[in-house]
C-alpha positions as CSV (number, residue, x, y, z in Angstrom):
1,X,68.4,-181.8,47.4
2,X,70.0,-180.9,50.4
3,X,69.7,-182.3,53.4
4,X,70.4,-180.7,56.6
5,X,71.6,-182.1,59.5
6,X,71.8,-179.6,63.1
7,X,69.3,-178.6,65.5
8,X,66.1,-176.8,66.4
9,X,64.8,-175.5,68.6
10,X,62.1,-173.0,69.8
11,X,63.9,-169.3,70.5
12,X,62.8,-167.7,73.1
13,X,63.6,-163.8,73.2
14,X,63.4,-160.4,74.6
15,X,64.5,-157.0,73.8
16,X,66.8,-154.9,76.3
17,X,67.2,-151.6,75.9
18,X,71.0,-152.8,76.0
19,X,72.4,-155.9,76.7
20,X,73.5,-156.4,80.6
21,X,77.3,-157.0,81.9
22,X,77.7,-160.1,83.7
23,X,75.4,-158.7,86.5
24,X,74.0,-156.3,86.6
25,X,70.1,-156.4,85.9
26,X,68.6,-154.6,82.2
27,X,65.2,-153.9,82.4
28,X,63.9,-155.5,79.7
29,X,60.9,-154.5,76.8
30,X,59.3,-157.9,74.6
31,X,58.9,-160.7,74.9
32,X,57.6,-163.1,72.1
33,X,58.9,-167.1,70.6
34,X,59.4,-168.2,68.0
35,X,61.2,-171.2,65.4
36,X,64.6,-171.6,65.3
37,X,68.0,-173.5,66.5
38,X,70.7,-173.2,63.0
39,X,70.3,-176.3,61.8
40,X,66.3,-175.9,61.5
41,X,66.7,-172.2,60.8
42,X,68.9,-172.5,57.9
43,X,67.0,-175.5,56.5
44,X,63.8,-173.4,55.9
45,X,66.4,-170.6,54.2
46,X,67.4,-173.1,52.4
47,X,63.6,-173.9,51.2
48,X,62.4,-170.4,50.3
49,X,65.3,-170.0,48.5
50,X,63.9,-173.1,46.6
51,X,65.5,-175.5,47.2
52,X,64.1,-179.6,48.5
53,X,64.8,-179.4,51.6
54,X,65.3,-182.3,54.2
55,X,65.5,-181.9,58.1
56,X,67.6,-184.0,60.1
57,X,66.5,-183.6,64.2
58,X,65.4,-185.0,67.0
59,X,63.0,-182.6,69.7
60,X,61.4,-182.9,73.2
61,X,57.2,-184.5,73.5
62,X,55.9,-181.4,73.9
63,X,54.0,-178.4,73.0
64,X,57.4,-176.2,72.3
65,X,57.1,-178.7,69.5
66,X,54.7,-177.9,67.2
67,X,55.9,-174.7,68.0
68,X,60.0,-174.7,67.3
69,X,58.5,-176.6,63.1
70,X,55.8,-174.7,63.3
71,X,57.4,-171.9,59.7
72,X,59.1,-175.6,58.4
73,X,56.7,-177.4,57.4
74,X,54.3,-174.7,56.3
75,X,56.9,-174.0,54.0
76,X,57.5,-178.2,52.9
77,X,60.6,-178.8,54.4
78,X,60.4,-182.8,54.9
79,X,60.2,-183.8,58.6
80,X,60.8,-187.8,57.7
81,X,63.0,-187.9,60.1
82,X,62.7,-185.6,63.2
83,X,62.3,-187.8,65.8
84,X,60.7,-187.2,68.7
85,X,62.3,-187.8,72.4
86,X,61.6,-187.6,75.8
87,X,63.9,-185.3,75.9
88,X,61.8,-181.1,76.4
89,X,62.6,-179.4,72.7
90,X,65.6,-177.3,72.9
91,X,65.5,-173.7,74.4
92,X,67.1,-170.7,72.8
93,X,66.5,-168.1,75.0
94,X,68.0,-164.4,72.7
95,X,67.8,-161.0,74.6
96,X,68.5,-158.0,71.4
97,X,69.1,-154.4,71.4
98,X,68.4,-151.6,70.7
99,X,70.9,-151.4,67.2
100,X,69.8,-155.0,67.0
101,X,73.4,-157.2,68.8
102,X,72.7,-159.9,70.4
103,X,73.3,-162.6,72.8
104,X,72.1,-165.7,72.8
105,X,72.3,-169.1,75.7
106,X,71.1,-172.3,74.4
107,X,69.6,-175.5,76.2
108,X,70.1,-178.3,74.1
109,X,67.3,-180.4,75.5
110,X,66.1,-183.1,72.0
111,X,69.1,-182.0,69.7
112,X,71.6,-184.0,72.7
113,X,69.9,-186.7,71.9
114,X,71.3,-186.6,68.1
115,X,74.1,-189.4,66.9
116,X,76.0,-191.4,64.9
117,X,73.8,-193.9,64.9
118,X,70.7,-191.2,63.5
119,X,73.1,-190.0,61.2
120,X,73.8,-194.4,59.7
121,X,70.5,-194.3,58.8
122,X,68.7,-191.2,57.5
123,X,71.7,-190.5,55.6
124,X,71.8,-194.1,53.3
125,X,70.8,-192.8,51.2
126,X,71.7,-189.2,50.2
127,X,72.5,-189.6,46.1
128,X,76.5,-188.3,45.4
129,X,76.8,-184.3,43.8
130,X,73.5,-183.9,46.4
131,X,74.9,-181.4,49.9
132,X,74.3,-181.7,53.0
133,X,74.5,-179.0,55.5
134,X,75.3,-179.3,59.2
135,X,76.4,-176.9,61.9
136,X,77.9,-177.8,64.9
137,X,74.4,-177.7,67.5
138,X,74.2,-181.5,68.4
139,X,76.9,-183.9,70.3
140,X,79.9,-183.8,67.6
141,X,80.3,-187.8,67.3
142,X,77.0,-187.2,65.2
143,X,78.1,-184.2,63.0
144,X,81.8,-186.2,62.3
145,X,79.5,-189.6,61.8
146,X,77.5,-186.9,59.1
147,X,81.0,-185.8,57.8
148,X,82.7,-188.9,56.5
149,X,79.9,-190.2,54.6
150,X,79.0,-187.6,52.6
151,X,83.1,-187.7,51.9
152,X,82.1,-191.6,51.0
153,X,79.4,-190.9,48.5
154,X,80.8,-188.5,46.9
155,X,78.0,-185.4,48.1
156,X,79.0,-182.0,49.0
157,X,79.5,-181.0,52.8
158,X,78.7,-177.7,54.3
159,X,79.8,-177.5,57.4
160,X,79.5,-174.3,59.1
161,X,81.8,-173.5,62.9
162,X,79.2,-172.5,64.2
163,X,79.1,-171.7,67.3
164,X,82.9,-172.7,67.9
165,X,83.2,-175.5,70.4
166,X,86.5,-177.2,72.1
167,X,86.8,-179.8,68.9
168,X,85.8,-177.4,65.7
169,X,89.0,-177.4,64.8
170,X,89.4,-181.2,64.7
171,X,86.3,-182.0,62.5
172,X,87.0,-178.4,60.3
173,X,88.6,-180.1,57.6
174,X,86.2,-183.2,57.1
175,X,83.7,-180.6,55.0
176,X,84.5,-179.8,51.4
177,X,83.2,-176.1,52.7
178,X,83.7,-174.3,55.7
179,X,81.7,-171.1,56.1
180,X,82.8,-168.9,59.3
181,X,82.5,-165.9,61.1
182,X,85.5,-163.6,61.5
183,X,85.8,-164.7,65.6
184,X,84.9,-168.1,64.3
185,X,88.1,-168.5,61.5
186,X,90.6,-166.2,64.3
187,X,89.5,-169.2,66.7
188,X,90.4,-171.5,64.5
189,X,93.5,-170.6,62.5
190,X,94.8,-168.4,65.9
191,X,95.2,-164.9,63.3
192,X,93.7,-161.7,63.6
193,X,91.6,-159.7,61.2
194,X,94.5,-157.9,59.7
195,X,95.8,-161.2,58.5
196,X,93.0,-162.6,57.1
197,X,92.6,-162.9,53.8
198,X,96.6,-165.1,54.4
199,X,95.3,-166.5,56.5
200,X,91.9,-167.9,54.5
201,X,94.7,-168.6,52.0
202,X,97.0,-170.4,53.8
203,X,93.5,-172.6,54.6
204,X,92.2,-173.3,51.7
205,X,95.9,-174.4,50.5
206,X,96.7,-176.4,53.4
207,X,92.9,-178.3,53.6
208,X,92.1,-178.3,49.8
209,X,88.9,-176.9,51.1
210,X,87.0,-174.2,50.6
211,X,86.3,-171.0,53.0
212,X,83.7,-168.2,53.0
213,X,84.3,-166.5,56.2
214,X,81.4,-164.2,56.1
215,X,82.2,-160.7,58.1
216,X,78.8,-159.1,58.9
217,X,78.2,-155.8,57.0
218,X,81.8,-155.6,54.7
219,X,79.7,-159.0,53.2
220,X,81.5,-162.1,52.7
221,X,85.0,-163.4,51.4
222,X,85.8,-167.3,50.3
223,X,89.5,-169.0,49.3
224,X,88.1,-172.1,47.1
225,X,90.1,-174.7,47.1
226,X,91.8,-174.1,44.1
227,X,93.6,-170.7,45.4
228,X,90.4,-168.1,43.4
229,X,89.5,-165.4,46.1
230,X,85.7,-164.4,46.3
231,X,84.7,-160.5,47.8
232,X,81.2,-160.0,48.3
233,X,80.9,-156.6,49.9
234,X,76.7,-156.6,52.2
235,X,74.0,-154.9,51.2
236,X,73.7,-151.4,53.3
237,X,70.5,-151.7,56.0
238,X,69.7,-150.4,59.7
239,X,70.0,-153.7,61.2
240,X,66.5,-154.7,63.8
241,X,68.4,-157.7,64.7
242,X,70.7,-159.8,63.4
243,X,70.3,-163.5,65.4
244,X,69.2,-165.4,62.0
245,X,71.8,-163.7,59.6
246,X,74.7,-166.4,60.0
247,X,71.9,-169.0,58.9
248,X,70.3,-167.8,56.1
249,X,73.2,-166.9,55.1
250,X,74.1,-171.0,55.1
251,X,70.9,-172.3,54.1
252,X,70.6,-169.9,50.6
253,X,74.2,-170.9,49.9
254,X,74.0,-174.4,49.9
255,X,70.1,-173.6,47.9
256,X,72.6,-171.7,45.3
257,X,75.3,-174.4,44.6
258,X,72.4,-176.8,44.4
259,X,71.5,-175.1,41.6
260,X,74.0,-174.8,39.9
261,X,74.9,-171.2,40.9
262,X,78.9,-170.4,40.7
263,X,79.7,-170.2,44.1
264,X,80.1,-166.1,43.3
265,X,77.0,-166.1,42.1
266,X,75.5,-168.2,45.4
267,X,77.8,-165.5,48.4
268,X,76.1,-162.5,46.8
269,X,72.3,-163.2,46.9
270,X,73.2,-165.2,50.3
271,X,75.1,-162.5,51.3
272,X,71.6,-159.8,50.3
273,X,69.5,-162.6,51.9
274,X,71.6,-162.1,55.2
275,X,71.5,-158.7,54.9
276,X,67.4,-158.9,54.7
277,X,67.2,-161.1,57.5
278,X,68.1,-157.6,59.2
279,X,65.4,-156.3,59.1
280,X,63.2,-158.2,60.3
281,X,63.0,-159.5,64.5
282,X,64.0,-162.8,64.6
283,X,65.2,-165.7,62.8
284,X,62.6,-168.0,61.2
285,X,60.5,-165.3,61.2
286,X,63.0,-163.0,59.4
287,X,64.1,-165.0,56.4
288,X,63.7,-164.0,53.3
289,X,62.1,-166.0,50.4
290,X,64.0,-165.9,46.5
291,X,60.9,-163.2,45.2
292,X,62.1,-160.7,48.1
293,X,65.7,-161.4,47.0
294,X,65.9,-161.8,43.6
295,X,64.7,-158.0,43.9
296,X,66.7,-156.6,45.9
297,X,69.3,-158.2,43.6
298,X,67.5,-156.2,41.2
């Protein structure tokens, strides 16, 4: 069983010819809405990878809540610990250009009400050896409490450092496994991409933690707490929208580990799934199924 503790949003997506500069207006093309939020995205990715998944989150008492939870319900994610609040459902406002690059602004809404108390109640029944997957789109005190509970209960915790915030560096070592993209890892360590391998090795050794860095079109690298180094290449694809790729990687990685795969095999599946997620627009609608990933790997 994988428990995902994190955000649920409704994504509002506009396509533009190019991303605007500050103060600039760029004429757009299409507009769409789709379920999103890093927590919900990762929960759906883990579920589509074949895992049993429970999502702990919050939504508003509004019309957006049903849309935000629609795909999770359809795919059979356990939503019994998603609370309904008077606050509006969280919103992500996303612009995507013709090259698949994006800019995103998050309006947390109900996600801001996720609390340490909710973590305490929802996570008290976690079983030893299960997997807890977290991100940073809910209040940090709730994330910290969830990480502490995971450690106390012998649960494998995976922390995705997105979106990177002021307190990320302080809490990052609490997780058993850390997942960051190259920008986030540079912010975490203060060391550039030219020092990536050494910085990863130093971090893993210092914090006795497995660290994984996703590299977009270059795949992903890992250094385990025991010093093992792993590099996995990405598929060659022409991206349509990269919005959900990172979340797809995290969900598939968690599912692979929960299913007993070794880290390198889990990473390989996760990288392929993330590459496939770039081929469709939107975050959750683009997450591939295990059958599609198996076909790409085969």
